[in-house]
C-alpha positions as CSV (number, residue, x, y, z in Angstrom):
1,M,141.9,-1.9,-18.0
2,S,143.1,-3.9,-20.9
3,D,141.5,-7.0,-19.4
4,R,138.1,-5.2,-19.3
5,T,138.5,-4.1,-22.9
6,A,139.3,-7.6,-24.0
7,E,136.4,-9.0,-22.2
8,F,134.1,-6.4,-23.7
9,N,135.4,-7.2,-27.2
10,R,134.8,-10.9,-26.6
11,A,131.2,-10.2,-25.5
12,K,130.6,-8.0,-28.5
13,D,132.0,-10.7,-30.9
14,A,129.8,-13.3,-29.2
15,L,126.7,-11.2,-29.6
16,R,127.6,-10.4,-33.2
17,N,127.9,-14.1,-33.9
18,N,124.8,-15.3,-32.0
19,L,122.4,-12.5,-33.0
20,P,121.5,-13.9,-36.4
21,R,120.9,-17.3,-34.8
22,A,118.6,-15.8,-32.1
23,F,116.7,-13.8,-34.7
24,M,116.2,-16.9,-36.8
25,I,114.9,-18.7,-33.7
26,A,112.5,-15.9,-32.9
27,V,111.2,-15.8,-36.5
28,I,110.8,-19.6,-36.5
29,C,108.9,-19.5,-33.2
30,A,106.6,-16.7,-34.5
31,L,105.9,-18.6,-37.7
32,G,105.3,-21.8,-35.6
33,L,102.8,-19.9,-33.5
34,I,101.1,-18.6,-36.5
35,V,100.9,-22.0,-38.2
36,F,99.8,-23.7,-35.0
37,G,97.1,-21.1,-34.3
38,S,95.7,-21.5,-37.9
39,C,95.3,-25.3,-37.6
40,W,91.8,-25.1,-36.3
41,A,88.5,-23.3,-36.9
42,W,85.9,-22.6,-34.2
43,P,82.6,-21.1,-35.6
44,S,80.2,-19.9,-32.9
45,P,76.8,-21.6,-32.5
46,T,75.1,-19.3,-35.0
47,E,77.9,-19.3,-37.6
48,T,79.1,-21.4,-40.5
49,A,82.7,-21.4,-41.7
50,V,83.8,-21.7,-45.3
51,V,87.3,-23.3,-45.7
52,T,89.3,-22.5,-48.8
53,R,92.4,-24.5,-49.9
54,F,94.8,-22.4,-51.9
55,G,91.9,-20.0,-52.6
56,A,89.4,-22.5,-53.8
57,V,86.4,-23.5,-51.8
58,N,87.0,-26.9,-50.1
59,R,84.2,-27.4,-47.5
60,E,81.8,-25.7,-45.1
61,L,82.1,-26.2,-41.3
62,P,79.2,-26.0,-38.9
63,S,79.5,-24.5,-35.4
64,G,82.0,-26.2,-33.1
65,F,85.8,-27.0,-33.0
66,H,87.3,-28.3,-36.2
67,F,90.9,-29.0,-37.3
68,K,92.2,-27.9,-40.7
69,L,95.5,-27.5,-42.5
70,P,97.5,-24.5,-41.5
71,W,97.6,-21.2,-43.2
72,P,98.5,-20.4,-46.0
73,I,97.4,-23.9,-47.2
74,E,93.8,-23.5,-45.9
75,D,92.0,-20.4,-44.6
76,E,88.5,-19.9,-43.4
77,E,85.8,-17.2,-43.3
78,T,82.7,-17.2,-41.1
79,V,79.2,-15.8,-41.5
80,D,76.1,-15.9,-39.3
81,T,73.6,-18.3,-40.8
82,K,71.1,-18.5,-38.0
83,I,70.2,-15.0,-36.8
84,P,68.5,-12.8,-39.4
85,K,70.2,-9.5,-40.4
86,S,68.5,-6.3,-41.6
87,F,69.0,-3.0,-43.4
88,T,66.8,-0.1,-44.1
89,L,66.3,1.5,-47.5
90,G,65.4,5.2,-47.5
91,E,67.6,6.3,-44.6
92,K,70.4,7.4,-47.0
93,T,70.0,10.0,-49.7
94,E,71.4,9.6,-53.2
95,I,71.9,13.1,-54.7
96,S,71.1,13.6,-58.3
97,E,71.6,17.1,-59.5
98,G,69.2,18.1,-62.2
99,E,66.3,20.4,-63.0
100,E,64.2,18.9,-60.2
101,G,67.0,19.2,-57.6
102,K,67.8,16.5,-55.0
103,I,65.9,13.2,-55.4
104,P,65.6,10.9,-52.3
105,E,66.8,7.4,-52.8
106,L,63.4,5.7,-52.7
107,A,61.2,8.3,-54.5
108,M,59.2,6.0,-56.7
109,L,56.4,6.3,-59.3
110,T,53.1,4.7,-58.5
111,K,50.4,3.2,-60.7
112,D,48.4,6.5,-60.8
113,T,51.6,8.4,-61.8
114,G,52.1,9.8,-58.3
115,I,55.4,9.9,-56.4
116,V,55.8,8.2,-53.1
117,V,58.9,8.3,-50.8
118,F,59.6,4.9,-49.1
119,K,61.4,3.9,-46.0
120,C,61.6,0.1,-46.0
121,A,63.2,-2.4,-43.6
122,I,64.5,-5.6,-45.2
123,Q,65.3,-8.6,-43.0
124,Y,67.2,-11.5,-44.4
125,R,69.1,-14.7,-43.4
126,V,72.1,-16.3,-45.2
127,R,71.3,-19.8,-46.4
128,S,74.5,-20.6,-48.2
129,A,77.7,-19.4,-46.6
130,T,79.7,-20.3,-49.7
131,K,77.5,-18.3,-52.1
132,W,77.4,-15.3,-49.8
133,L,81.1,-15.2,-48.8
134,I,83.0,-16.6,-51.8
135,E,80.9,-16.6,-54.9
136,S,79.5,-13.0,-54.5
137,I,81.4,-9.7,-54.6
138,E,80.0,-7.1,-52.1
139,P,76.8,-9.2,-51.5
140,V,75.3,-6.7,-49.2
141,K,75.5,-4.0,-51.8
142,I,74.0,-6.4,-54.4
143,L,71.1,-7.2,-52.0
144,E,70.4,-3.5,-51.4
145,N,70.2,-2.8,-55.1
146,L,67.9,-5.8,-55.7
147,A,65.7,-4.5,-52.8
148,I,65.4,-1.2,-54.5
149,C,64.4,-2.9,-57.8
150,A,61.8,-5.0,-56.0
151,T,60.4,-1.9,-54.3
152,R,60.2,0.0,-57.6
153,Q,58.3,-2.9,-59.3
154,T,55.8,-3.0,-56.4
155,S,55.2,0.7,-56.3
156,G,54.3,0.7,-60.0
157,A,51.6,-1.9,-59.3
158,F,49.8,0.1,-56.6
159,E,48.1,3.5,-56.5
160,F,49.5,6.2,-54.2
161,Y,46.7,5.9,-51.5
162,E,46.9,2.1,-51.5
163,L,50.6,2.2,-50.7
164,S,50.0,4.7,-47.9
165,V,46.9,3.2,-46.2
166,D,44.7,0.7,-47.9
167,K,47.0,-2.1,-49.2
168,R,50.3,-1.6,-47.3
169,S,50.3,-5.2,-46.0
170,E,49.7,-6.5,-49.5
171,A,52.5,-4.3,-50.9
172,Q,54.9,-5.6,-48.2
173,D,54.2,-9.2,-49.2
174,N,54.6,-8.3,-52.9
175,I,58.0,-6.7,-52.2
176,Q,59.1,-9.8,-50.3
177,K,58.1,-12.2,-53.1
178,E,59.7,-10.0,-55.8
179,L,62.9,-9.6,-53.8
180,Q,63.2,-13.4,-53.1
181,A,62.8,-14.1,-56.8
182,L,65.5,-11.6,-57.7
183,V,68.0,-12.9,-55.1
184,D,67.3,-16.5,-56.3
185,D,68.1,-15.4,-59.9
186,A,71.3,-13.7,-58.6
187,D,72.2,-16.9,-56.6
188,L,73.1,-15.0,-53.5
189,G,72.2,-17.8,-51.1
190,V,69.9,-15.6,-49.1
191,E,66.4,-16.0,-47.7
192,I,64.2,-12.9,-47.3
193,V,62.6,-13.2,-43.9
194,N,60.5,-10.1,-43.7
195,V,59.8,-6.8,-45.4
196,Q,58.2,-3.8,-43.5
197,I,57.3,-0.5,-45.0
198,K,58.1,1.8,-42.1
199,D,57.0,5.0,-43.8
200,S,55.5,6.0,-47.1
201,H,54.7,9.7,-47.8
202,P,54.6,12.1,-50.7
203,P,57.5,14.5,-51.4
204,S,57.6,17.5,-49.1
205,E,56.4,19.8,-52.0
206,V,52.9,18.2,-52.0
207,K,52.8,16.9,-48.4
208,S,50.1,19.4,-47.3
209,A,47.8,18.6,-50.2
210,F,48.2,14.9,-49.5
211,E,47.3,15.4,-45.8
212,N,44.1,17.1,-46.9
213,V,43.2,14.2,-49.2
214,M,44.0,11.8,-46.3
215,Q,41.6,13.7,-44.0
216,A,38.9,13.7,-46.7
217,N,39.3,9.9,-47.2
218,E,39.1,9.3,-43.4
219,S,35.9,11.4,-43.2
220,K,34.5,9.4,-46.1
221,G,35.4,6.1,-44.4
222,Q,33.7,7.3,-41.2
223,K,30.5,8.3,-43.0
224,I,30.5,4.9,-44.8
225,S,30.9,3.1,-41.5
226,E,28.1,5.1,-39.9
227,A,25.8,4.4,-42.8
228,Q,26.6,0.7,-42.7
229,A,25.9,0.7,-39.0
230,E,22.5,2.3,-39.6
231,V,21.8,-0.3,-42.3
232,N,22.8,-3.1,-40.0
233,K,20.4,-1.7,-37.4
234,T,17.4,-0.9,-39.7
235,V,17.4,-3.9,-42.0
236,P,17.0,-6.6,-39.3
237,R,14.2,-4.6,-37.6
238,A,12.4,-4.2,-40.9
239,S,12.9,-7.8,-41.8
240,G,11.5,-8.8,-38.4
241,E,8.4,-6.6,-38.9
242,A,7.9,-8.0,-42.4
243,Q,8.2,-11.5,-41.2
244,E,5.7,-10.8,-38.4
245,A,3.2,-9.4,-40.9
246,I,3.7,-12.4,-43.1
247,N,3.2,-14.8,-40.2
248,G,0.0,-12.9,-39.1
249,A,-1.4,-13.0,-42.6
250,M,-0.6,-16.7,-43.0
251,G,-2.3,-17.4,-39.6
252,E,-5.4,-15.4,-40.6
253,A,-5.5,-17.2,-44.0
254,S,-5.2,-20.5,-42.2
255,R,-8.0,-19.6,-39.8
256,I,-10.3,-18.5,-42.6
257,V,-9.6,-21.6,-44.7
258,N,-10.2,-23.9,-41.7
259,S,-13.4,-22.0,-40.8
260,A,-14.6,-22.4,-44.4
261,K,-13.8,-26.1,-44.4
262,S,-15.8,-26.5,-41.2
263,E,-18.8,-24.6,-42.6
264,V,-18.6,-26.7,-45.7
265,A,-18.6,-29.9,-43.6
266,V,-21.6,-28.7,-41.6
267,F,-23.4,-27.8,-44.9
268,N,-22.7,-31.1,-46.5
269,E,-24.0,-32.9,-43.4
270,L,-27.1,-30.8,-43.4
271,L,-27.6,-31.4,-47.1
272,E,-27.4,-35.2,-46.6
273,Q,-30.1,-34.9,-43.8
274,Y,-32.3,-32.8,-46.1
275,R,-32.1,-35.3,-48.9
276,L,-33.2,-38.0,-46.4
277,N,-36.1,-36.0,-44.8
278,P,-36.7,-32.6,-46.4
279,E,-39.7,-31.5,-44.4
280,A,-38.2,-32.3,-41.0
281,T,-34.9,-30.8,-41.9
282,K,-36.6,-27.6,-43.2
283,A,-38.6,-27.3,-40.0
284,R,-35.5,-27.8,-37.9
285,M,-33.6,-25.2,-39.8
286,V,-36.5,-22.7,-39.4
287,F,-36.6,-23.5,-35.7
288,E,-32.9,-23.1,-35.3
289,A,-32.8,-19.8,-37.3
290,N,-35.7,-18.3,-35.2
291,E,-34.1,-19.5,-32.0
292,A,-30.8,-17.9,-33.0
293,A,-32.6,-14.6,-34.0
294,L,-34.7,-14.5,-30.9
295,N,-32.0,-15.5,-28.5
296,G,-32.7,-14.3,-25.0
297,Q,-36.5,-14.0,-25.4
298,K,-38.6,-16.0,-23.0
299,R,-41.5,-16.7,-25.5
300,V,-42.8,-15.4,-28.8
301,V,-46.4,-15.7,-30.1
302,D,-47.0,-16.0,-33.8
303,R,-50.6,-15.2,-34.9
304,T,-49.9,-14.9,-38.7
305,G,-50.4,-18.6,-39.4
306,T,-53.6,-20.6,-39.7
307,Q,-53.4,-21.6,-36.0
308,N,-54.2,-19.2,-33.2
309,Y,-50.5,-19.0,-32.1
310,R,-47.1,-20.7,-32.1
311,V,-44.5,-20.6,-29.3
312,F,-40.8,-20.4,-30.0
313,G,-38.0,-20.5,-27.5
314,N,-37.9,-21.8,-23.9
315,R,-41.0,-21.6,-21.8
């Protein structure tokens, strides 16, 4: 019994003496694994890594396997710089208690002093990982606020109906340009890829009146289209008829002028013959006139002259 107790005491003393050493070895191994595991960076094909050395930006790393100094000397953060990201304004509601009650986040004033409620999708892509990750604090929140500013500026440049129907595409382009200018001034390192107004409508208090106006405008547009179609059908027909009348008149005028020229030529030729032999020409003219007047008669006897008779025409 005493031998077992002695053996147990010796084992306990050995464990007490070796425990600190084993603990230290375990700690060292764990730290070694941590250090070894932090000696490389491996961004995915769409990511860019920013490496900081003692908290200061040192370099950017593209996708692939890269060695670096272990933590805590160097550390890295990654961000997707190839695939666009997006967020939607107008889905959340910012409550403002006042005389008018709750105000939606994107209730904005238009050029004609109307109020329009926006739901707008913003698509962006990170161009500079350093500016986005290191040099900006809460960059997504900053971008959302800048998007609200750009949307407010645009809504103030358009009338209510234009934002809802007529010029929505132009308004989207304007928001994108305004937002890109704002993020460039803020130096966020972001490119605005696309802006889409998913919905724009009046506040619920005036929604029914707005729908009536929309229906009236649609009816107006339909009437204008029908009138324009009638114009497109009538004007070409009238133009064709007018051109046909003009062509007919010009043809008739040309015929009359040519006929007159022909008669003038015949008269001039007859006048020349008359000057050369007046009596013969006069007799021929009388003969031709009588022949034309008595066309179809076999013979005609004239007893008014000094002779007994004269015969005209074919015998």
